[in-house]
C-alpha positions as CSV (number, residue, x, y, z in Angstrom):
1,M,11.0,56.1,-19.9
2,K,6.9,56.9,-21.0
3,L,8.7,56.5,-24.2
4,L,10.4,53.7,-23.4
5,L,7.1,52.0,-22.1
6,I,4.9,52.5,-25.1
7,S,8.2,51.7,-27.5
8,A,8.1,48.0,-25.6
9,L,3.9,47.9,-25.7
10,L,3.7,49.3,-29.8
11,G,6.8,46.3,-30.3
12,V,4.5,43.7,-28.3
13,A,1.0,44.7,-30.3
14,A,3.5,44.7,-33.7
15,A,4.7,40.7,-32.5
16,G,0.7,40.1,-32.0
17,V,2.0,38.8,-28.1
18,A,-0.4,40.5,-25.4
19,P,1.0,41.5,-22.4
20,G,1.5,38.1,-20.0
21,Y,0.9,35.6,-22.3
22,P,4.4,34.9,-24.2
23,E,3.0,31.4,-25.0
24,Q,0.9,32.9,-27.8
25,S,3.7,33.9,-29.8
26,S,4.4,29.8,-30.1
27,R,0.9,28.8,-30.4
28,P,-1.5,31.0,-32.0
29,Q,-4.0,29.4,-31.6
30,A,-4.3,29.9,-28.1
31,A,-5.5,33.5,-28.0
32,Y,-8.4,31.7,-30.1
33,E,-9.2,28.9,-27.7
34,R,-9.0,31.0,-24.3
35,N,-10.9,33.5,-25.6
36,A,-13.7,31.1,-27.7
37,R,-17.3,32.8,-27.9
38,I,-20.1,31.2,-27.0
39,I,-22.2,29.9,-30.6
40,A,-25.0,28.3,-28.7
41,L,-26.6,28.1,-25.6
42,D,-29.8,26.8,-24.0
43,S,-31.0,26.7,-20.1
44,D,-34.0,25.8,-18.2
45,V,-33.7,25.7,-14.3
46,K,-36.4,25.1,-12.1
47,E,-37.3,24.3,-8.7
48,D,-36.7,20.2,-9.2
49,S,-34.9,20.1,-12.4
50,F,-32.5,22.0,-14.5
51,R,-31.3,21.3,-18.1
52,Y,-28.6,23.4,-20.2
53,N,-26.2,22.9,-23.6
54,Y,-24.2,25.5,-24.7
55,E,-21.6,25.2,-28.1
56,T,-18.6,27.4,-28.2
57,E,-16.4,28.6,-31.9
58,N,-14.0,26.2,-30.5
59,G,-15.9,23.1,-31.2
60,I,-16.6,22.4,-27.5
61,K,-20.5,21.1,-26.7
62,A,-21.9,20.4,-23.8
63,E,-25.2,19.1,-22.4
64,E,-26.7,18.0,-19.1
65,Q,-29.8,17.8,-18.1
66,G,-31.1,16.6,-13.9
67,R,-33.5,16.8,-11.2
68,E,-33.6,16.5,-7.5
69,V,-34.8,12.9,-6.1
70,D,-32.4,12.1,-2.7
71,G,-29.9,14.1,-3.7
72,I,-29.3,15.4,-7.8
73,E,-29.1,13.1,-10.3
74,A,-28.0,14.0,-13.6
75,Q,-26.5,12.5,-16.4
76,G,-24.7,14.5,-20.0
77,G,-22.0,14.5,-21.1
78,F,-19.0,17.2,-23.4
79,Q,-16.7,16.9,-26.5
80,Y,-13.7,18.8,-27.4
81,T,-10.9,19.0,-30.1
82,G,-7.5,17.6,-28.1
83,D,-4.1,19.0,-29.3
84,D,-3.9,15.7,-31.8
85,G,-6.6,16.7,-33.8
86,Q,-9.1,14.3,-32.2
87,V,-12.4,14.9,-31.6
88,Y,-12.5,13.4,-27.5
89,A,-16.3,12.7,-26.3
90,I,-17.7,12.0,-22.4
91,S,-21.1,10.8,-21.4
92,Y,-21.6,10.0,-17.5
93,A,-24.0,10.3,-15.0
94,A,-23.9,11.4,-11.1
95,G,-26.5,10.6,-8.9
96,Q,-26.3,8.0,-5.8
97,A,-24.1,5.3,-7.6
98,G,-21.6,8.3,-7.8
99,F,-20.4,9.9,-10.9
100,Q,-19.8,7.5,-14.2
101,A,-18.3,8.5,-16.8
102,Q,-18.1,6.7,-20.2
103,G,-16.1,7.6,-23.4
104,A,-13.9,5.9,-26.2
105,H,-10.5,7.3,-25.1
106,I,-11.0,6.4,-21.3
107,P,-8.5,4.2,-19.8
108,T,-10.5,0.6,-18.6
109,A,-9.7,-1.4,-15.6
110,P,-8.0,-4.8,-16.6
111,P,-10.2,-8.5,-16.0
112,T,-10.1,-9.6,-12.9
113,P,-7.2,-12.5,-12.2
114,E,-9.5,-16.3,-12.1
115,A,-7.8,-16.5,-8.4
116,I,-9.6,-12.9,-7.1
117,L,-12.9,-14.4,-8.9
118,K,-13.0,-18.3,-7.3
119,A,-11.9,-16.2,-4.0
120,L,-14.7,-14.1,-4.0
121,E,-17.1,-16.7,-5.1
122,Q,-16.1,-18.7,-1.8
123,N,-16.4,-15.9,-0.1
124,A,-20.1,-16.0,-1.4
125,A,-20.6,-19.5,-0.8
126,D,-19.4,-19.1,2.7
127,E,-21.9,-16.6,3.9
128,A,-24.8,-17.8,2.1
129,A,-23.7,-21.1,4.5
130,G,-23.5,-19.1,7.4
131,I,-19.8,-19.2,7.7
132,I,-18.9,-15.2,8.8
133,D,-15.2,-14.7,8.8
134,D,-14.7,-11.7,11.5
135,G,-11.3,-11.4,11.4
136,Q,-10.4,-12.1,15.0
137,Y,-8.7,-15.2,16.1
138,H,-10.7,-18.2,17.2
139,A,-8.5,-20.7,18.6
140,G,-11.2,-23.3,19.1
141,K,-11.5,-22.8,14.8
142,Y,-7.7,-23.0,14.1
143,G,-6.3,-24.9,16.9
144,N,-3.9,-23.6,20.1
145,G,-1.9,-20.7,19.1
146,P,-0.4,-17.6,20.7
147,A,-3.9,-16.2,21.3
148,A,-5.2,-19.6,22.9
149,A,-2.6,-19.9,25.2
150,P,-0.2,-16.7,25.5
151,Q,2.6,-18.4,28.6
152,Q,2.3,-22.0,27.3
153,Y,3.0,-20.8,23.4
154,A,6.1,-18.6,24.9
155,R,7.6,-21.9,26.7
156,A,7.3,-23.7,23.6
157,Q,9.2,-20.8,22.0
158,A,11.9,-20.7,24.9
159,S,12.8,-24.6,25.2
160,A,13.3,-24.2,21.4
161,G,15.8,-21.9,21.5
162,Y,14.0,-18.7,20.7
163,R,15.0,-15.9,22.7
164,Q,12.6,-12.7,23.4
165,P,14.0,-9.6,22.0
166,Y,16.1,-7.5,25.1
167,K,13.4,-5.5,26.9
168,Y,14.1,-2.1,28.7
């Protein structure tokens, strides 16, 4: 049994595949990527601020600096080489306005439709004029309807031939 186990381990070692990592046989770069060494590192941490940057031998670079002002505010960036060989870079800021990332490969939202822009302008104009829509139905503003006189509305429906659903 020991001989069989030793033979299996020697066979795996000769094939260049680490036990538990079969993907290395099809992608030899995987071991290099997983075990990349840090070739540059600098950091400075203080009570109310910090900064760091590092670089690994496989081309990953990152840096960030921040400070504490009513919460932590930070900015930084990182870059790496994708499986397609292209270098991807992200820069970001984080703080009270949330996390905001920028990068040439990050998708952008489509433009806001013209009808929505007009509606937003009208909403702003109404609010400036003191017209506030609180989401409630106001009978005086919209006329007689179901909220204004429920019984009268139900009678009008019944006389028009509408039947109420059967209640159990």
